[in-house]
C-alpha positions in Angstrom: -12.1 0.2 32.4 -14.3 -0.4 35.4 -11.7 0.5 37.6 -11.2 4.2 36.2 -15.6 4.3 36.3 -15.2 3.3 39.9 -12.7 5.9 41.0 -14.3 9.1 39.2 -18.3 7.7 40.7 -16.6 7.0 44.0 -15.6 10.5 44.0 -18.9 12.1 42.8 -20.6 9.8 45.3 -18.3 10.9 48.5 -17.9 14.4 47.9 -21.3 15.4 45.9 -19.2 17.3 43.3 -18.8 16.4 39.5 -15.5 15.5 38.5 -16.1 18.4 35.8 -16.5 20.4 38.8 -13.2 19.8 40.8 -11.5 20.9 37.1 -13.5 24.1 37.1 -11.0 25.0 40.1 -8.4 25.2 37.9 -6.7 28.1 36.8 -3.8 27.3 35.0 -2.7 26.4 31.5 -3.0 22.8 30.2 -3.5 20.9 27.4 -7.0 20.1 27.4 -8.0 16.7 28.0 -11.8 15.3 27.1 -12.7 15.0 30.7 -12.8 18.9 30.5 -14.3 18.8 27.1 -17.2 16.9 25.6 -20.7 16.8 26.2 -22.4 20.0 27.4 -25.8 19.0 28.2 -28.7 20.5 30.2 -30.6 19.5 32.6 -33.3 17.5 30.2 -30.2 15.8 28.0 -28.6 14.6 31.5 -31.8 13.0 32.8 -32.1 11.9 29.1 -28.6 10.6 29.2 -29.3 8.1 32.0 -32.3 6.7 30.3 -30.9 6.0 27.2 -27.8 3.9 29.0 -30.4 2.3 30.7 -32.0 1.2 27.6 -28.9 0.6 25.5 -26.3 0.0 28.0 -27.8 -1.2 31.4 -25.3 -4.1 31.7 -22.8 -0.8 31.8 -24.5 1.0 34.4 -24.9 -2.3 36.8 -21.2 -3.4 36.5 -20.5 0.4 37.8 -23.2 -0.5 40.8 -21.2 -3.2 41.6 -18.0 -1.3 41.4 -18.9 1.1 43.6 -21.0 -0.4 46.2 -19.3 -4.2 46.5 -22.6 -5.4 48.1 -22.8 -9.2 49.2 -26.7 -8.7 49.3 -28.6 -9.8 46.6 -29.8 -6.9 44.9 -32.0 -6.9 41.6 -30.9 -5.3 38.4 -33.5 -2.6 38.9 -32.8 -2.2 42.2 -29.7 -1.0 41.0 -30.2 1.0 38.1 -32.7 3.2 40.6 -30.1 3.4 43.1 -27.7 5.0 40.7 -30.5 7.0 39.0 -31.0 8.5 42.7 -27.4 9.2 42.9 -26.9 11.1 39.9 -30.5 12.2 39.7 -32.0 13.1 43.1 -35.0 15.2 43.6 -32.5 17.8 45.3 -30.0 18.2 42.5 -32.9 18.4 40.0 -35.0 21.0 42.3 -31.7 22.9 41.6 -31.4 22.5 37.8 -28.5 20.0 38.1 -28.0 17.1 37.0 -25.1 14.3 36.6 -24.5 12.3 33.6 -21.8 10.1 32.2 -19.5 11.3 29.4 -17.3 8.9 27.3 -13.7 8.7 25.4 -11.0 6.3 24.6 -8.3 5.6 27.0 -6.2 8.9 26.2 -9.3 11.4 26.9 -9.9 12.1 23.1 -12.8 11.3 20.9 -11.3 10.3 17.6 -14.5 9.1 16.0 -17.0 11.5 17.5 -19.0 9.3 19.0 -21.5 10.3 22.0 -24.3 8.8 23.9 -27.9 9.4 23.4 -29.5 12.1 25.3 -33.0 10.9 25.4 -34.6 7.5 25.8 -36.1 8.0 22.3 -32.4 7.8 20.6 -31.5 5.0 18.7 -28.9 3.1 20.0 -25.2 3.4 18.9 -22.4 1.1 19.3 -19.6 2.4 21.6 -15.9 2.4 20.1 -14.6 -0.7 21.7 -11.8 1.4 23.3 -13.9 4.0 24.5 -14.8 4.0 28.6 -16.6 6.2 30.9 -14.0 9.4 31.3 -16.0 11.7 33.8 -18.9 12.2 35.5 -20.1 15.7 35.1 -22.6 18.0 36.2 -25.3 19.9 33.5 -25.4 23.8 34.4 -27.2 25.1 31.4 -30.7 25.7 31.0 -30.5 25.8 27.4 -29.4 24.6 24.2 -27.4 26.9 22.0 -27.3 26.7 18.3 -24.7 24.6 16.9 -22.1 25.8 15.0 -18.9 24.2 13.2 -15.9 25.6 11.0 -15.3 24.2 7.7 -11.6 23.9 8.0 -9.7 24.0 11.0 -6.3 23.1 9.4 -4.6 26.3 9.1 -5.9 28.4 11.7 -7.7 27.6 14.9 -8.1 29.2 18.5 -4.7 27.8 20.5 -5.4 30.0 23.9 -8.2 31.9 25.6 -7.6 33.8 28.6 -10.1 35.8 31.0 -8.4 37.1 34.0 -6.6 34.4 35.6 -8.7 31.9 34.0 -6.2 30.0 31.1 -7.6 27.6 28.8 -4.6 26.3 26.3 -5.9 23.2 23.6 -5.4 21.9 20.0 -7.1 22.4 16.7 -10.7 21.4 16.4 -13.9 22.4 14.5 -15.7 23.5 17.7 -14.6 23.3 21.4 -17.2 23.1 24.2 -15.2 23.6 27.3 -17.7 21.8 29.8 -15.2 21.2 32.6 -14.2 24.8 33.8 -16.1 27.7 34.5 -15.0 31.8 33.9 -15.8 33.7 37.3 -16.8 36.8 36.5 -17.7 39.5 39.4 -21.1 42.1 38.8 -20.0 45.3 37.7 -16.5 44.5 37.2 -14.2 44.5 34.3 -12.2 41.4 32.6 -9.2 41.5 30.6 -9.5 38.8 27.8 -6.9 37.4 25.5 -7.4 34.9 22.2 -4.3 33.7 21.1 -4.6 31.7 17.5 -3.1 28.9 16.3 -1.0 29.0 13.1 -0.1 25.6 11.2 2.9 27.8 9.7 3.7 30.7 12.4 5.4 32.5 9.3 2.5 32.5 7.2 1.3 36.0 7.8 -2.8 35.3 8.4 -5.7 37.8 9.1 -8.6 36.7 11.1 -11.2 37.7 12.6 -12.2 37.0 16.2 -15.6 37.4 17.9 -17.1 36.8 21.2 -20.9 36.6 22.1 -22.4 36.2 25.9 -25.7 35.2 26.9 -25.7 38.1 29.5 -29.5 38.0 29.9 -29.4 33.7 30.1 -32.2 33.1 27.3 -30.5 30.6 25.6 -29.6 33.2 22.4 -26.9 35.2 21.0 -28.8 38.7 20.3 -27.2 41.2 18.5 -26.6 43.3 21.3 -24.7 40.3 23.0 -21.9 40.2 20.3 -19.3 42.0 23.1 -16.0 41.9 21.1 -14.9 42.0 16.9 -11.9 42.8 15.6 -9.9 41.8 12.5 -6.0 41.5 13.5 -2.9 38.7 12.6 -1.9 38.2 16.1 -3.2 37.9 19.7 -6.6 39.7 20.6 -6.4 41.2 23.5 -9.6 43.9 25.1 -11.2 44.8 28.6 -14.6 43.4 28.8 -16.8 45.5 31.1 -20.0 43.1 33.1 -23.1 44.6 32.6 -24.6 45.8 36.2 -28.2 43.9 35.5 -26.6 40.2 34.6 -28.1 38.0 36.1 -26.2 35.5 38.8 -26.0 31.6 37.4 -24.3 29.7 34.4 -24.5 31.0 30.8 -22.2 30.6 27.5 -19.5 32.3 25.6 -18.9 31.5 22.3 -15.7 32.6 21.0 -15.3 32.3 16.9 -11.6 32.7 15.0 -12.5 33.3 11.2 -9.4 33.5 8.7 -12.5 33.8 6.5 -14.0 36.8 8.0 -17.1 35.6 8.9 -20.7 37.4 9.8 -21.8 38.4 13.2 -24.0 35.5 13.6 -23.1 33.6 16.5 -25.0 30.7 15.0 -23.5 30.9 11.5 -20.8 28.5 10.6 -16.6 29.7 10.4 -15.3 28.9 7.2 -11.6 29.1 8.2 -10.8 28.6 12.0 -12.5 27.4 15.2 -15.7 27.8 17.6 -15.0 27.5 21.2 -17.7 27.8 23.7 -17.2 28.2 27.1 -19.6 28.1 30.6 -19.2 31.6 32.4 -20.8 32.9 35.9 -21.5 36.1 36.9 -21.6 36.0 41.3 
């Protein structure tokens, strides 16, 4: 287990980039692994993740330090933990609004138990499934938390693929997918060609579904009513052109895509009846 953790951590140490940031440069279609999905934390939550691990899994952090530094000197546990904290939560990174954090999954990079590590020192300690390990050291990019949503039933319909210009993300069925390891880059005052392909349990069974897309253009942590950029009902792949507003601020924000065979409502915080919700990191620069 620690061999994988060591490799991931050493990459972050030597390059100054997270494993997720490396994945963000890939624009080819691929089956999404948990290293691209999973946690999507704000800077506050990322700092809380370290404090939670220090409280509940300090032995894991110490073992990571020992694998990374391979020191023959006697170093106290507190020094080791402080060095890791400085590595992931340096003053420079925090001043830039970024913090690194660990995310966990099992050996095939999935999360079958829907277990996540805590995001605050006040969170209760929970037992990590025995087959889980640290699979990525990610960098927080969002300033805000967004409303949590889910799907009541994702067995028959889901979002199979989302394309934004050259960016492509393909995945299987889930109630709510957070694509945290890839970033969609758009140009200010430009246009984006978007395609959203449904996944169907029985492709021969005709299904009508509604696809909606919201983008938090003003970076206020909410999907306002005027930020619903697409709404259509169809039985096939959705294609449309998205104009990028001229006054969009630079930085990373959120795009939410929903597919609902139950019709749904024009509220990004409302649960989907039959389908899936997917969240994407989006940057205008």
